[in-house]
C-alpha angles and dihedrals in degrees: 000000000000114000111266095018115133121227089243091060092050092048091049091052092049090048091051093049093045093050093047093049092047091051098044104028090230122139115247092246092050093047100040107017125217110016094222093050091046091050091053091048091048092050089051089052100041104033114072112247094235092054092047090051091048091051091049091052090047092053090048091053091048090050092050092050090049091052091049090050091052091049089053090050092051092046090049094242 
């Protein structure tokens, strides 16, 4: 799952793919291509842009705090 993606969004995407494949007889890979690329496109379509941006900022802050913690560990603080 992509970070910040709700279970409901994932289930909706799976439902859409399953329905399409049942209707057309296509395989998921034939119909939608690479699973990772399709997941990224689906997130962009189903997750509101403001929420995605907020999640990205949150992960950046967490990453910065992790780096500061590691610096403190190395410095013996």
